[in-house]
N, C-alpha and C positions, 0 to 999 in steps of 0.2 A: 735222413735226407740232409743234403748240404746245399748251401747257396753262397753267393758272393756277398761280401760285406757292403753296406751302403757307405759311400764316401762321407767322411766327416763334414765336408763342406755342404753336403745335401741333408744333413741331419739338423734337427731343431730340438736339441736337448737330449736327454737320456733315451737311448734307443732300445726297444725290445721288438720282438717279432710275433706275428700271428701267422699260423698255417691254416689255410682252408683246404679241406679235402672232401671228395665225394667218393663214396664206395658204390660202384656200379651205377645205378640210377636213383640212389637214395637222396635224402635231404643233405645238403652240405653241412659239414661239421667244422667248428672253429676251435683251434687250440691256441691259447695265449701262452707263449713260451716263458714269459717273465724274465727273459735273459737276452743279453746282447750276443750270445753265441750264434754262430752261423751253421749250426749242426743240431739236429733233433732226431731222436729215434721214435718212430711211431710204433706202438705196440698193438696187439690184438688184431693184426691184419689177417684177412682170410685168404688162403691159397686159392689160385685160379680165379681171382677176382680182379676186375679192372678198377683202377683208382685214378682220379684226377686231383692234382695238388698244385697249390700256389702259395706264395709267401708275400707278406707285406710288412713294412716297418711301421712302428707306432711310437710316437713321442708325446709329450704333454700337449703339443699342438694338435694331436689327432693322428688319424691313420694316413699313411702315405699311399702312393699308387701301388697296386699289386703287380706281381709278375704275371706272365701268361700262365694258364694252366698247363701242366705237364701230365701226360697220360702214361701210366705204367700198368702192367699186368703182373701181379705177384704169382710166381709159379710154385708148385709143390716143393721144389728144391729150395726156393727162397724162404718158404714158411717153416723150415725145420726148427 
């Protein structure tokens, strides 16, 4: 997945990102990317499954506001 970079003026120190995602109706999972990259590859996704995903920035000051959840459905073709 990819997202837009947070403006330097809106950052408060070194920036990393957290990805929250929900598989179907399961408990939300959190991935701490540990990187300032605005791209991350989620692995072990299940074909024909609905996912909700959002991203938020984190600095030494704490977590910033998150994006809205985006909903996707992974198809069999996507899961090759």
